[in-house]
C-alpha positions, -999 to 999 in steps of 0.1 A, spaced: 0 0 0 13 34 -9 13 61 18 13 98 12 49 101 23 62 74 -1 78 83 -33 78 58 -61 88 59 -98 67 51 -128 77 17 -141 78 30 -177 92 65 -177 108 65 -142 93 98 -132 91 103 -94 55 100 -82 37 108 -50 11 83 -38 -16 106 -53 -1 106 -87 5 68 -90 -18 44 -108 -18 6 -112 -12 -7 -147 -14 -42 -160 18 -50 -179 -1 -74 -201 -35 -58 -205 -65 -77 -192 -81 -72 -227 -51 -92 -241 -52 -121 -217 -33 -105 -188 -42 -118 -153 -52 -99 -122 -21 -109 -103 5 -88 -85 31 -101 -109 13 -84 -138 8 -51 -120 31 -21 -118 30 15 -106 27 39 -135 21 76 -139 -13 86 -153 3 97 -186 20 64 -193 -10 43 -180 -34 61 -203 -12 63 -233 -1 26 -230 -38 18 -233 -40 -19 -244 -5 -22 -257 19 -49 -244 49 -38 -225 73 -42 -255 49 -25 -279 46 6 -256 84 9 -252 89 7 -289 62 33 -297 68 69 -307 44 79 -279 68 64 -253 98 80 -269 82 114 -268 74 110 -231 110 100 -222 124 130 -241 100 154 -224 110 141 -189 147 143 -197 145 179 -210 
């Protein structure tokens, strides 16, 4: 369980998140056969979670959408 004082990082873009900014994402989307197990769940920022949509992990990392996110955080 995340507490308000905890700081975590987005699994995808590595942006530091407070508990209020963190979301749970399924690495393999439920719509594509992913399971509701802890091993398929990661902490993600809202941006990555919503833009990943129903993509698999590798598809998202290879996407232009992900590349633009990483560039924007690094700047």
